[in-house]
N, CA, C, O and CB atoms as a CASP TS submission, in Angstrom:
PFRMAT TS
TARGET T0000
AUTHOR 0000-0000-0000
METHOD Language model
MODEL 1
PARENT N/A
ATOM      1  N   MET     1       0.777  -1.186  -0.103  1.00  0.00           N
ATOM      2  CA  MET     1       0.076   0.015   0.057  1.00  0.00           C
ATOM      3  C   MET     1       0.995   1.104   0.063  1.00  0.00           C
ATOM      4  O   MET     1       2.058   1.037   0.678  1.00  0.00           O
ATOM      5  CB  MET     1      -0.721   0.019   1.234  1.00  0.00           C
ATOM      6  N   SER     2       0.598   2.229  -0.670  1.00  0.00           N
ATOM      7  CA  SER     2       1.094   3.292  -0.967  1.00  0.00           C
ATOM      8  C   SER     2       0.973   4.310   0.435  1.00  0.00           C
ATOM      9  O   SER     2      -0.015   4.384   1.166  1.00  0.00           O
ATOM     10  CB  SER     2       0.398   3.729  -2.263  1.00  0.00           C
ATOM     11  N   GLU     3       2.227   5.043   0.582  1.00  0.00           N
ATOM     12  CA  GLU     3       2.081   6.221   1.782  1.00  0.00           C
ATOM     13  C   GLU     3       0.871   7.246   1.453  1.00  0.00           C
ATOM     14  O   GLU     3       0.629   7.536   0.281  1.00  0.00           O
ATOM     15  CB  GLU     3       3.595   7.210   1.899  1.00  0.00           C
ATOM     16  N   PRO     4       0.283   7.667   2.291  1.00  0.00           N
ATOM     17  CA  PRO     4      -0.531   8.753   1.956  1.00  0.00           C
ATOM     18  C   PRO     4       0.330  10.123   1.698  1.00  0.00           C
ATOM     19  O   PRO     4       1.435  10.403   2.163  1.00  0.00           O
ATOM     20  CB  PRO     4      -1.562   8.918   3.099  1.00  0.00           C
ATOM     21  N   LEU     5      -0.399  10.803   0.926  1.00  0.00           N
ATOM     22  CA  LEU     5       0.024  12.272   0.532  1.00  0.00           C
ATOM     23  C   LEU     5       0.490  13.092   1.641  1.00  0.00           C
ATOM     24  O   LEU     5      -0.245  13.178   2.625  1.00  0.00           O
ATOM     25  CB  LEU     5      -1.125  13.043  -0.094  1.00  0.00           C
ATOM     26  N   ALA     6       1.685  13.751   1.625  1.00  0.00           N
ATOM     27  CA  ALA     6       2.161  14.724   2.695  1.00  0.00           C
ATOM     28  C   ALA     6       2.686  15.933   1.748  1.00  0.00           C
ATOM     29  O   ALA     6       3.274  15.835   0.671  1.00  0.00           O
ATOM     30  CB  ALA     6       3.438  14.034   3.776  1.00  0.00           C
ATOM     31  N   LEU     7       2.314  17.070   2.439  1.00  0.00           N
ATOM     32  CA  LEU     7       2.779  18.472   2.043  1.00  0.00           C
ATOM     33  C   LEU     7       4.002  18.469   2.109  1.00  0.00           C
ATOM     34  O   LEU     7       4.410  17.801   3.059  1.00  0.00           O
ATOM     35  CB  LEU     7       2.329  19.571   2.784  1.00  0.00           C
ATOM     36  N   SER     8       4.996  19.066   1.328  1.00  0.00           N
ATOM     37  CA  SER     8       6.380  19.386   1.455  1.00  0.00           C
ATOM     38  C   SER     8       6.412  20.495   2.693  1.00  0.00           C
ATOM     39  O   SER     8       5.403  20.997   3.187  1.00  0.00           O
ATOM     40  CB  SER     8       7.000  19.964  -0.029  1.00  0.00           C
ATOM     41  N   LEU     9       7.741  20.762   3.080  1.00  0.00           N
ATOM     42  CA  LEU     9       7.713  22.150   3.890  1.00  0.00           C
ATOM     43  C   LEU     9       7.420  23.277   3.124  1.00  0.00           C
ATOM     44  O   LEU     9       6.930  24.204   3.768  1.00  0.00           O
ATOM     45  CB  LEU     9       9.007  22.480   4.547  1.00  0.00           C
ATOM     46  N   GLY    10       7.586  23.464   1.901  1.00  0.00           N
ATOM     47  CA  GLY    10       7.549  24.700   1.259  1.00  0.00           C
ATOM     48  C   GLY    10       5.930  24.832   1.061  1.00  0.00           C
ATOM     49  O   GLY    10       5.366  25.925   1.112  1.00  0.00           O
ATOM     50  N   GLN    11       5.284  23.670   0.843  1.00  0.00           N
ATOM     51  CA  GLN    11       4.106  23.719   0.694  1.00  0.00           C
ATOM     52  C   GLN    11       2.967  24.089   1.896  1.00  0.00           C
ATOM     53  O   GLN    11       1.884  24.669   1.817  1.00  0.00           O
ATOM     54  CB  GLN    11       3.986  22.624   0.181  1.00  0.00           C
ATOM     55  N   GLN    12       3.594  23.574   2.887  1.00  0.00           N
ATOM     56  CA  GLN    12       3.031  23.821   4.368  1.00  0.00           C
ATOM     57  C   GLN    12       3.221  25.241   4.843  1.00  0.00           C
ATOM     58  O   GLN    12       2.494  25.725   5.710  1.00  0.00           O
ATOM     59  CB  GLN    12       3.765  22.875   5.444  1.00  0.00           C
ATOM     60  N   PHE    13       4.277  25.949   4.225  1.00  0.00           N
ATOM     61  CA  PHE    13       4.536  27.396   4.479  1.00  0.00           C
ATOM     62  C   PHE    13       3.435  28.221   3.358  1.00  0.00           C
ATOM     63  O   PHE    13       2.822  29.232   3.700  1.00  0.00           O
ATOM     64  CB  PHE    13       6.344  27.766   4.176  1.00  0.00           C
ATOM     65  N   GLU    14       3.343  27.754   2.325  1.00  0.00           N
ATOM     66  CA  GLU    14       2.391  28.642   1.390  1.00  0.00           C
ATOM     67  C   GLU    14       1.090  28.296   1.879  1.00  0.00           C
ATOM     68  O   GLU    14       0.189  29.113   1.687  1.00  0.00           O
ATOM     69  CB  GLU    14       2.489  28.354  -0.272  1.00  0.00           C
ATOM     70  N   LEU    15       0.797  27.065   2.568  1.00  0.00           N
ATOM     71  CA  LEU    15      -0.642  26.949   3.150  1.00  0.00           C
ATOM     72  C   LEU    15      -0.952  27.939   4.085  1.00  0.00           C
ATOM     73  O   LEU    15      -1.980  28.602   4.219  1.00  0.00           O
ATOM     74  CB  LEU    15      -0.893  25.670   3.826  1.00  0.00           C
ATOM     75  N   GLU    16       0.206  27.937   4.776  1.00  0.00           N
ATOM     76  CA  GLU    16      -0.057  28.669   6.051  1.00  0.00           C
ATOM     77  C   GLU    16       0.050  30.413   5.761  1.00  0.00           C
ATOM     78  O   GLU    16      -0.464  31.276   6.472  1.00  0.00           O
ATOM     79  CB  GLU    16       1.155  28.106   7.246  1.00  0.00           C
ATOM     80  N   ARG    17       0.756  30.609   4.681  1.00  0.00           N
ATOM     81  CA  ARG    17       0.705  32.075   4.184  1.00  0.00           C
ATOM     82  C   ARG    17      -0.651  32.435   3.489  1.00  0.00           C
ATOM     83  O   ARG    17      -1.146  33.560   3.546  1.00  0.00           O
ATOM     84  CB  ARG    17       1.898  32.340   3.130  1.00  0.00           C
ATOM     85  N   MET    18      -1.146  31.485   2.897  1.00  0.00           N
ATOM     86  CA  MET    18      -2.371  31.904   2.343  1.00  0.00           C
ATOM     87  C   MET    18      -3.616  31.860   3.290  1.00  0.00           C
ATOM     88  O   MET    18      -4.641  32.524   3.130  1.00  0.00           O
ATOM     89  CB  MET    18      -2.610  31.087   1.181  1.00  0.00           C
ATOM     90  N   SER    19      -3.408  31.119   4.137  1.00  0.00           N
ATOM     91  CA  SER    19      -4.567  31.108   5.356  1.00  0.00           C
ATOM     92  C   SER    19      -4.575  32.354   6.100  1.00  0.00           C
ATOM     93  O   SER    19      -5.577  32.993   6.423  1.00  0.00           O
ATOM     94  CB  SER    19      -4.332  29.932   6.489  1.00  0.00           C
ATOM     95  N   ARG    20      -3.402  32.629   6.331  1.00  0.00           N
ATOM     96  CA  ARG    20      -3.232  34.150   7.108  1.00  0.00           C
ATOM     97  C   ARG    20      -3.717  35.120   6.077  1.00  0.00           C
ATOM     98  O   ARG    20      -4.647  35.818   6.480  1.00  0.00           O
ATOM     99  CB  ARG    20      -1.522  34.607   7.581  1.00  0.00           C
ATOM    100  N   ALA    21      -3.322  35.343   4.844  1.00  0.00           N
ATOM    101  CA  ALA    21      -3.909  36.220   3.985  1.00  0.00           C
ATOM    102  C   ALA    21      -5.502  36.342   4.057  1.00  0.00           C
ATOM    103  O   ALA    21      -6.096  37.414   4.162  1.00  0.00           O
ATOM    104  CB  ALA    21      -3.479  35.832   2.687  1.00  0.00           C
ATOM    105  N   ILE    22      -6.106  35.080   3.983  1.00  0.00           N
ATOM    106  CA  ILE    22      -7.716  34.844   4.122  1.00  0.00           C
ATOM    107  C   ILE    22      -8.132  35.598   5.407  1.00  0.00           C
ATOM    108  O   ILE    22      -8.880  36.576   5.424  1.00  0.00           O
ATOM    109  CB  ILE    22      -8.167  33.130   4.270  1.00  0.00           C
ATOM    110  N   GLU    23      -7.642  35.108   6.312  1.00  0.00           N
ATOM    111  CA  GLU    23      -8.092  35.632   7.434  1.00  0.00           C
ATOM    112  C   GLU    23      -7.696  36.840   7.959  1.00  0.00           C
ATOM    113  O   GLU    23      -8.134  37.198   9.053  1.00  0.00           O
ATOM    114  CB  GLU    23      -7.934  34.879   8.225  1.00  0.00           C
ATOM    115  N   ALA    24      -6.790  37.636   7.218  1.00  0.00           N
ATOM    116  CA  ALA    24      -6.628  39.004   7.525  1.00  0.00           C
ATOM    117  C   ALA    24      -7.415  39.907   6.641  1.00  0.00           C
ATOM    118  O   ALA    24      -7.503  41.130   6.743  1.00  0.00           O
ATOM    119  CB  ALA    24      -5.244  39.350   7.465  1.00  0.00           C
ATOM    120  N   THR    25      -8.010  39.081   5.705  1.00  0.00           N
ATOM    121  CA  THR    25      -8.670  40.063   4.649  1.00  0.00           C
ATOM    122  C   THR    25     -10.328  40.197   5.028  1.00  0.00           C
ATOM    123  O   THR    25     -11.012  39.178   5.126  1.00  0.00           O
ATOM    124  CB  THR    25      -8.447  39.383   2.947  1.00  0.00           C
ATOM    125  N   ALA    26     -10.832  41.383   5.205  1.00  0.00           N
ATOM    126  CA  ALA    26     -12.288  41.587   5.358  1.00  0.00           C
ATOM    127  C   ALA    26     -12.976  42.026   4.050  1.00  0.00           C
ATOM    128  O   ALA    26     -14.172  41.852   3.819  1.00  0.00           O
ATOM    129  CB  ALA    26     -12.547  42.637   6.442  1.00  0.00           C
ATOM    130  N   ASP    27     -12.109  42.603   3.237  1.00  0.00           N
ATOM    131  CA  ASP    27     -12.809  43.266   1.865  1.00  0.00           C
ATOM    132  C   ASP    27     -13.314  41.923   1.069  1.00  0.00           C
ATOM    133  O   ASP    27     -12.622  40.978   0.688  1.00  0.00           O
ATOM    134  CB  ASP    27     -11.553  44.289   0.773  1.00  0.00           C
ATOM    135  N   LEU    28     -14.637  42.109   0.940  1.00  0.00           N
ATOM    136  CA  LEU    28     -15.443  40.687   0.011  1.00  0.00           C
ATOM    137  C   LEU    28     -14.629  40.846  -1.458  1.00  0.00           C
ATOM    138  O   LEU    28     -14.173  39.768  -1.840  1.00  0.00           O
ATOM    139  CB  LEU    28     -17.644  40.922  -0.323  1.00  0.00           C
ATOM    140  N   GLN    29     -14.404  41.797  -2.204  1.00  0.00           N
ATOM    141  CA  GLN    29     -13.774  41.523  -3.352  1.00  0.00           C
ATOM    142  C   GLN    29     -12.277  41.058  -3.290  1.00  0.00           C
ATOM    143  O   GLN    29     -11.931  40.518  -4.341  1.00  0.00           O
ATOM    144  CB  GLN    29     -13.906  42.643  -4.107  1.00  0.00           C
ATOM    145  N   THR    30     -11.420  41.120  -2.450  1.00  0.00           N
ATOM    146  CA  THR    30     -10.275  40.826  -2.122  1.00  0.00           C
ATOM    147  C   THR    30     -10.318  39.156  -2.180  1.00  0.00           C
ATOM    148  O   THR    30      -9.707  38.417  -2.951  1.00  0.00           O
ATOM    149  CB  THR    30      -9.930  41.531  -0.785  1.00  0.00           C
ATOM    150  N   LEU    31     -11.319  38.782  -1.018  1.00  0.00           N
ATOM    151  CA  LEU    31     -11.596  37.537  -0.814  1.00  0.00           C
ATOM    152  C   LEU    31     -11.860  36.647  -1.862  1.00  0.00           C
ATOM    153  O   LEU    31     -11.374  35.520  -1.959  1.00  0.00           O
ATOM    154  CB  LEU    31     -12.477  37.511  -0.084  1.00  0.00           C
ATOM    155  N   GLN    32     -12.762  37.260  -2.771  1.00  0.00           N
ATOM    156  CA  GLN    32     -13.481  36.504  -4.057  1.00  0.00           C
ATOM    157  C   GLN    32     -12.132  36.358  -4.977  1.00  0.00           C
ATOM    158  O   GLN    32     -11.875  35.322  -5.589  1.00  0.00           O
ATOM    159  CB  GLN    32     -14.914  37.551  -4.945  1.00  0.00           C
ATOM    160  N   GLY    33     -11.238  37.618  -4.999  1.00  0.00           N
ATOM    161  CA  GLY    33     -10.179  37.269  -5.867  1.00  0.00           C
ATOM    162  C   GLY    33      -9.109  36.000  -5.438  1.00  0.00           C
ATOM    163  O   GLY    33      -8.656  35.151  -6.205  1.00  0.00           O
ATOM    164  N   ILE    34      -8.883  36.121  -4.169  1.00  0.00           N
ATOM    165  CA  ILE    34      -8.027  34.927  -3.531  1.00  0.00           C
ATOM    166  C   ILE    34      -8.778  33.595  -3.765  1.00  0.00           C
ATOM    167  O   ILE    34      -8.111  32.587  -3.998  1.00  0.00           O
ATOM    168  CB  ILE    34      -7.793  35.131  -1.855  1.00  0.00           C
ATOM    169  N   ALA    35     -10.213  33.531  -3.714  1.00  0.00           N
ATOM    170  CA  ALA    35     -10.812  32.326  -3.828  1.00  0.00           C
ATOM    171  C   ALA    35     -10.681  31.930  -5.336  1.00  0.00           C
ATOM    172  O   ALA    35     -10.400  30.744  -5.503  1.00  0.00           O
ATOM    173  CB  ALA    35     -12.256  32.391  -3.309  1.00  0.00           C
ATOM    174  N   LYS    36     -10.839  32.748  -6.563  1.00  0.00           N
ATOM    175  CA  LYS    36     -10.567  32.608  -7.680  1.00  0.00           C
ATOM    176  C   LYS    36      -9.285  32.018  -7.798  1.00  0.00           C
ATOM    177  O   LYS    36      -9.187  30.849  -8.172  1.00  0.00           O
ATOM    178  CB  LYS    36     -10.730  33.664  -8.262  1.00  0.00           C
ATOM    179  N   GLN    37      -8.330  32.676  -7.528  1.00  0.00           N
ATOM    180  CA  GLN    37      -6.861  32.226  -7.661  1.00  0.00           C
ATOM    181  C   GLN    37      -6.589  30.675  -7.160  1.00  0.00           C
ATOM    182  O   GLN    37      -6.019  29.820  -7.838  1.00  0.00           O
ATOM    183  CB  GLN    37      -5.922  33.258  -6.752  1.00  0.00           C
ATOM    184  N   LEU    38      -7.050  30.518  -5.998  1.00  0.00           N
ATOM    185  CA  LEU    38      -7.040  29.185  -5.396  1.00  0.00           C
ATOM    186  C   LEU    38      -7.891  27.937  -6.109  1.00  0.00           C
ATOM    187  O   LEU    38      -7.638  26.740  -5.975  1.00  0.00           O
ATOM    188  CB  LEU    38      -7.566  29.397  -4.001  1.00  0.00           C
ATOM    189  N   LEU    39      -8.861  28.470  -6.823  1.00  0.00           N
ATOM    190  CA  LEU    39      -9.838  27.771  -7.705  1.00  0.00           C
ATOM    191  C   LEU    39      -8.995  27.292  -9.055  1.00  0.00           C
ATOM    192  O   LEU    39      -9.009  26.163  -9.546  1.00  0.00           O
ATOM    193  CB  LEU    39     -11.152  28.836  -8.092  1.00  0.00           C
ATOM    194  N   GLN    40      -8.372  28.273  -9.450  1.00  0.00           N
ATOM    195  CA  GLN    40      -7.546  28.169 -10.681  1.00  0.00           C
ATOM    196  C   GLN    40      -6.378  27.152 -10.533  1.00  0.00           C
ATOM    197  O   GLN    40      -6.157  26.190 -11.268  1.00  0.00           O
ATOM    198  CB  GLN    40      -6.971  29.568 -11.041  1.00  0.00           C
ATOM    199  N   ALA    41      -5.583  27.603  -9.300  1.00  0.00           N
ATOM    200  CA  ALA    41      -4.593  26.664  -8.938  1.00  0.00           C
ATOM    201  C   ALA    41      -4.980  25.167  -8.696  1.00  0.00           C
ATOM    202  O   ALA    41      -4.332  24.195  -9.085  1.00  0.00           O
ATOM    203  CB  ALA    41      -4.005  27.162  -7.788  1.00  0.00           C
ATOM    204  N   TRP    42      -6.137  25.151  -7.994  1.00  0.00           N
ATOM    205  CA  TRP    42      -6.505  23.693  -8.011  1.00  0.00           C
ATOM    206  C   TRP    42      -6.840  22.903  -9.029  1.00  0.00           C
ATOM    207  O   TRP    42      -6.456  21.741  -9.160  1.00  0.00           O
ATOM    208  CB  TRP    42      -7.390  23.508  -7.355  1.00  0.00           C
ATOM    209  N   GLN    43      -7.669  23.592  -9.891  1.00  0.00           N
ATOM    210  CA  GLN    43      -8.087  23.035 -11.168  1.00  0.00           C
ATOM    211  C   GLN    43      -6.731  22.708 -12.037  1.00  0.00           C
ATOM    212  O   GLN    43      -6.659  21.721 -12.768  1.00  0.00           O
ATOM    213  CB  GLN    43      -9.096  24.118 -11.945  1.00  0.00           C
ATOM    214  N   SER    44      -5.701  23.623 -11.874  1.00  0.00           N
ATOM    215  CA  SER    44      -4.488  23.443 -12.827  1.00  0.00           C
ATOM    216  C   SER    44      -3.887  22.232 -12.209  1.00  0.00           C
ATOM    217  O   SER    44      -3.261  21.451 -12.926  1.00  0.00           O
ATOM    218  CB  SER    44      -3.388  24.766 -12.910  1.00  0.00           C
ATOM    219  N   GLN    45      -4.034  22.000 -10.856  1.00  0.00           N
ATOM    220  CA  GLN    45      -3.225  20.891 -10.334  1.00  0.00           C
ATOM    221  C   GLN    45      -3.696  19.495 -10.759  1.00  0.00           C
ATOM    222  O   GLN    45      -2.988  18.527 -11.038  1.00  0.00           O
ATOM    223  CB  GLN    45      -3.211  20.959  -8.844  1.00  0.00           C
ATOM    224  N   LYS    46      -4.987  19.581 -10.753  1.00  0.00           N
ATOM    225  CA  LYS    46      -5.868  18.398 -11.268  1.00  0.00           C
ATOM    226  C   LYS    46      -5.560  17.940 -12.949  1.00  0.00           C
ATOM    227  O   LYS    46      -5.418  16.792 -13.370  1.00  0.00           O
ATOM    228  CB  LYS    46      -7.558  18.930 -11.099  1.00  0.00           C
ATOM    229  N   ALA    47      -5.513  19.122 -13.673  1.00  0.00           N
ATOM    230  CA  ALA    47      -5.161  19.010 -15.115  1.00  0.00           C
ATOM    231  C   ALA    47      -3.684  18.413 -15.182  1.00  0.00           C
ATOM    232  O   ALA    47      -3.419  17.466 -15.922  1.00  0.00           O
ATOM    233  CB  ALA    47      -5.261  20.497 -15.871  1.00  0.00           C
ATOM    234  N   ALA    48      -2.867  18.943 -14.471  1.00  0.00           N
ATOM    235  CA  ALA    48      -1.284  18.331 -14.326  1.00  0.00           C
ATOM    236  C   ALA    48      -1.491  16.911 -13.989  1.00  0.00           C
ATOM    237  O   ALA    48      -1.092  16.014 -14.732  1.00  0.00           O
ATOM    238  CB  ALA    48      -0.273  19.080 -13.042  1.00  0.00           C
ATOM    239  N   THR    49      -2.217  16.655 -12.687  1.00  0.00           N
ATOM    240  CA  THR    49      -1.975  15.162 -12.193  1.00  0.00           C
ATOM    241  C   THR    49      -2.531  14.135 -13.247  1.00  0.00           C
ATOM    242  O   THR    49      -2.075  13.001 -13.390  1.00  0.00           O
ATOM    243  CB  THR    49      -2.749  14.880 -10.714  1.00  0.00           C
ATOM    244  N   GLN    50      -3.653  14.713 -14.022  1.00  0.00           N
ATOM    245  CA  GLN    50      -4.258  13.823 -15.113  1.00  0.00           C
ATOM    246  C   GLN    50      -3.244  13.685 -16.242  1.00  0.00           C
ATOM    247  O   GLN    50      -3.037  12.550 -16.671  1.00  0.00           O
ATOM    248  CB  GLN    50      -5.648  14.436 -15.697  1.00  0.00           C
ATOM    249  N   TRP    51      -2.673  14.586 -16.701  1.00  0.00           N
ATOM    250  CA  TRP    51      -1.614  14.421 -17.668  1.00  0.00           C
ATOM    251  C   TRP    51      -0.468  13.456 -17.187  1.00  0.00           C
ATOM    252  O   TRP    51      -0.175  12.470 -17.864  1.00  0.00           O
ATOM    253  CB  TRP    51      -1.043  15.791 -17.992  1.00  0.00           C
ATOM    254  N   VAL    52       0.226  13.775 -15.920  1.00  0.00           N
ATOM    255  CA  VAL    52       1.073  12.905 -15.684  1.00  0.00           C
ATOM    256  C   VAL    52       0.520  11.288 -15.606  1.00  0.00           C
ATOM    257  O   VAL    52       1.183  10.323 -15.982  1.00  0.00           O
ATOM    258  CB  VAL    52       1.670  13.398 -14.514  1.00  0.00           C
ATOM    259  N   MET    53      -0.809  11.230 -15.046  1.00  0.00           N
ATOM    260  CA  MET    53      -1.149   9.849 -15.074  1.00  0.00           C
ATOM    261  C   MET    53      -1.387   9.171 -16.401  1.00  0.00           C
ATOM    262  O   MET    53      -1.040   7.992 -16.460  1.00  0.00           O
ATOM    263  CB  MET    53      -2.270   9.690 -14.314  1.00  0.00           C
ATOM    264  N   ARG    54      -1.902   9.697 -17.437  1.00  0.00           N
ATOM    265  CA  ARG    54      -1.920   9.569 -18.852  1.00  0.00           C
ATOM    266  C   ARG    54      -0.573   9.301 -19.416  1.00  0.00           C
ATOM    267  O   ARG    54      -0.494   8.464 -20.314  1.00  0.00           O
ATOM    268  CB  ARG    54      -2.479  10.758 -19.454  1.00  0.00           C
ATOM    269  N   GLN    55       0.556   9.942 -18.977  1.00  0.00           N
ATOM    270  CA  GLN    55       1.902   9.770 -19.725  1.00  0.00           C
ATOM    271  C   GLN    55       2.358   8.374 -18.858  1.00  0.00           C
ATOM    272  O   GLN    55       2.971   7.538 -19.521  1.00  0.00           O
ATOM    273  CB  GLN    55       3.116  11.305 -19.569  1.00  0.00           C
ATOM    274  N   GLN    56       2.137   8.106 -17.614  1.00  0.00           N
ATOM    275  CA  GLN    56       2.579   6.810 -16.763  1.00  0.00           C
ATOM    276  C   GLN    56       1.883   5.652 -17.307  1.00  0.00           C
ATOM    277  O   GLN    56       2.422   4.572 -17.551  1.00  0.00           O
ATOM    278  CB  GLN    56       2.222   6.906 -15.162  1.00  0.00           C
ATOM    279  N   LEU    57       0.419   5.992 -17.517  1.00  0.00           N
ATOM    280  CA  LEU    57      -0.358   4.660 -17.833  1.00  0.00           C
ATOM    281  C   LEU    57      -0.854   4.343 -19.045  1.00  0.00           C
ATOM    282  O   LEU    57      -1.507   3.333 -19.306  1.00  0.00           O
ATOM    283  CB  LEU    57      -1.413   4.533 -17.116  1.00  0.00           C
ATOM    284  N   GLY    58      -0.458   5.448 -19.994  1.00  0.00           N
ATOM    285  CA  GLY    58      -1.033   5.231 -21.484  1.00  0.00           C
ATOM    286  C   GLY    58      -2.362   5.867 -21.559  1.00  0.00           C
ATOM    287  O   GLY    58      -2.885   6.501 -20.642  1.00  0.00           O
ATOM    288  N   THR    59      -2.928   5.621 -22.870  1.00  0.00           N
ATOM    289  CA  THR    59      -4.261   6.137 -23.148  1.00  0.00           C
ATOM    290  C   THR    59      -5.328   5.365 -22.275  1.00  0.00           C
ATOM    291  O   THR    59      -5.152   4.229 -21.835  1.00  0.00           O
ATOM    292  CB  THR    59      -4.578   5.998 -24.699  1.00  0.00           C
ATOM    293  N   PRO    60      -6.445   6.127 -22.087  1.00  0.00           N
ATOM    294  CA  PRO    60      -7.611   5.311 -21.494  1.00  0.00           C
ATOM    295  C   PRO    60      -7.941   3.872 -21.854  1.00  0.00           C
ATOM    296  O   PRO    60      -8.190   2.910 -21.127  1.00  0.00           O
ATOM    297  CB  PRO    60      -8.764   5.983 -21.784  1.00  0.00           C
ATOM    298  N   ALA    61      -7.875   3.987 -23.165  1.00  0.00           N
ATOM    299  CA  ALA    61      -8.094   2.751 -23.956  1.00  0.00           C
ATOM    300  C   ALA    61      -7.284   1.551 -23.380  1.00  0.00           C
ATOM    301  O   ALA    61      -7.825   0.462 -23.192  1.00  0.00           O
ATOM    302  CB  ALA    61      -7.689   2.997 -25.453  1.00  0.00           C
ATOM    303  N   GLN    62      -6.036   1.771 -23.120  1.00  0.00           N
ATOM    304  CA  GLN    62      -4.945   0.851 -22.741  1.00  0.00           C
ATOM    305  C   GLN    62      -5.175   0.484 -21.062  1.00  0.00           C
ATOM    306  O   GLN    62      -4.714  -0.536 -20.549  1.00  0.00           O
ATOM    307  CB  GLN    62      -3.381   1.644 -23.076  1.00  0.00           C
ATOM    308  N   ILE    63      -5.825   1.322 -20.458  1.00  0.00           N
ATOM    309  CA  ILE    63      -6.040   1.099 -19.104  1.00  0.00           C
ATOM    310  C   ILE    63      -7.200   0.176 -18.763  1.00  0.00           C
ATOM    311  O   ILE    63      -8.146   0.214 -19.550  1.00  0.00           O
ATOM    312  CB  ILE    63      -6.220   2.343 -18.483  1.00  0.00           C
ATOM    313  N   ALA    64      -7.288  -0.664 -17.701  1.00  0.00           N
ATOM    314  CA  ALA    64      -8.710  -1.541 -17.447  1.00  0.00           C
ATOM    315  C   ALA    64      -9.611  -0.392 -17.404  1.00  0.00           C
ATOM    316  O   ALA    64      -9.236   0.722 -17.037  1.00  0.00           O
ATOM    317  CB  ALA    64      -8.839  -2.562 -15.912  1.00  0.00           C
ATOM    318  N   PRO    65     -11.083  -0.727 -17.868  1.00  0.00           N
ATOM    319  CA  PRO    65     -12.064  -0.002 -17.900  1.00  0.00           C
ATOM    320  C   PRO    65     -12.373   0.603 -16.589  1.00  0.00           C
ATOM    321  O   PRO    65     -12.636   1.805 -16.550  1.00  0.00           O
ATOM    322  CB  PRO    65     -13.018  -0.673 -18.412  1.00  0.00           C
ATOM    323  N   GLY    66     -12.369  -0.085 -15.543  1.00  0.00           N
ATOM    324  CA  GLY    66     -12.974   0.349 -14.165  1.00  0.00           C
ATOM    325  C   GLY    66     -11.877   1.107 -13.663  1.00  0.00           C
ATOM    326  O   GLY    66     -12.269   1.991 -12.901  1.00  0.00           O
ATOM    327  N   LEU    67     -10.611   1.074 -13.824  1.00  0.00           N
ATOM    328  CA  LEU    67      -9.650   1.918 -13.462  1.00  0.00           C
ATOM    329  C   LEU    67      -9.594   3.167 -13.961  1.00  0.00           C
ATOM    330  O   LEU    67      -9.350   4.197 -13.333  1.00  0.00           O
ATOM    331  CB  LEU    67      -8.626   1.430 -13.659  1.00  0.00           C
ATOM    332  N   ALA    68      -9.883   3.019 -15.388  1.00  0.00           N
ATOM    333  CA  ALA    68     -10.072   4.548 -16.175  1.00  0.00           C
ATOM    334  C   ALA    68     -11.298   5.152 -15.677  1.00  0.00           C
ATOM    335  O   ALA    68     -11.172   6.376 -15.651  1.00  0.00           O
ATOM    336  CB  ALA    68     -10.238   4.472 -17.918  1.00  0.00           C
ATOM    337  N   GLN    69     -12.287   4.810 -15.325  1.00  0.00           N
ATOM    338  CA  GLN    69     -13.570   5.309 -14.835  1.00  0.00           C
ATOM    339  C   GLN    69     -13.129   5.873 -13.396  1.00  0.00           C
ATOM    340  O   GLN    69     -13.542   6.973 -13.028  1.00  0.00           O
ATOM    341  CB  GLN    69     -14.795   4.086 -14.785  1.00  0.00           C
ATOM    342  N   HIS    70     -12.409   5.213 -12.713  1.00  0.00           N
ATOM    343  CA  HIS    70     -12.097   5.674 -11.047  1.00  0.00           C
ATOM    344  C   HIS    70     -11.117   6.754 -11.526  1.00  0.00           C
ATOM    345  O   HIS    70     -11.414   7.875 -11.113  1.00  0.00           O
ATOM    346  CB  HIS    70     -11.272   4.315  -9.774  1.00  0.00           C
ATOM    347  N   LEU    71     -10.071   6.690 -12.263  1.00  0.00           N
ATOM    348  CA  LEU    71      -9.263   7.669 -12.446  1.00  0.00           C
ATOM    349  C   LEU    71      -9.838   9.056 -12.588  1.00  0.00           C
ATOM    350  O   LEU    71      -9.554  10.002 -11.854  1.00  0.00           O
ATOM    351  CB  LEU    71      -8.561   7.347 -13.455  1.00  0.00           C
ATOM    352  N   ALA    72     -10.826   9.087 -13.789  1.00  0.00           N
ATOM    353  CA  ALA    72     -11.494  10.071 -14.145  1.00  0.00           C
ATOM    354  C   ALA    72     -12.523  10.746 -13.185  1.00  0.00           C
ATOM    355  O   ALA    72     -12.808  11.937 -13.312  1.00  0.00           O
ATOM    356  CB  ALA    72     -12.009   9.678 -15.194  1.00  0.00           C
ATOM    357  N   HIS    73     -13.116   9.887 -12.140  1.00  0.00           N
ATOM    358  CA  HIS    73     -13.778  10.433 -11.507  1.00  0.00           C
ATOM    359  C   HIS    73     -13.036  11.064 -10.197  1.00  0.00           C
ATOM    360  O   HIS    73     -13.442  12.065  -9.607  1.00  0.00           O
ATOM    361  CB  HIS    73     -14.740   9.623 -11.377  1.00  0.00           C
ATOM    362  N   GLU    74     -11.823  10.270  -9.824  1.00  0.00           N
ATOM    363  CA  GLU    74     -10.876  10.955  -8.585  1.00  0.00           C
ATOM    364  C   GLU    74     -10.571  12.416  -9.096  1.00  0.00           C
ATOM    365  O   GLU    74     -10.708  13.314  -8.265  1.00  0.00           O
ATOM    366  CB  GLU    74      -9.244  10.053  -8.289  1.00  0.00           C
ATOM    367  N   ALA    75     -10.143  12.777 -10.468  1.00  0.00           N
ATOM    368  CA  ALA    75      -9.517  14.001 -10.709  1.00  0.00           C
ATOM    369  C   ALA    75     -10.560  15.091 -10.803  1.00  0.00           C
ATOM    370  O   ALA    75     -10.219  16.255 -11.013  1.00  0.00           O
ATOM    371  CB  ALA    75      -8.685  13.928 -11.937  1.00  0.00           C
TER
END
């Protein structure tokens, strides 16, 4: 069984930095901007993860159908 994902030290610092920025912001427009940036980053990460998985596993037709559906649903 593989190890659970763990954030690197740099990722932990970035998470803390962004958390503090959110907590310190009372302006709705600024919070909306931060939320949109985080949403964009999250979706970009998902796309990058899917790309890496395709590179490692091959095209979906080459993957067992159940696994391909599971991977598509997880991403």
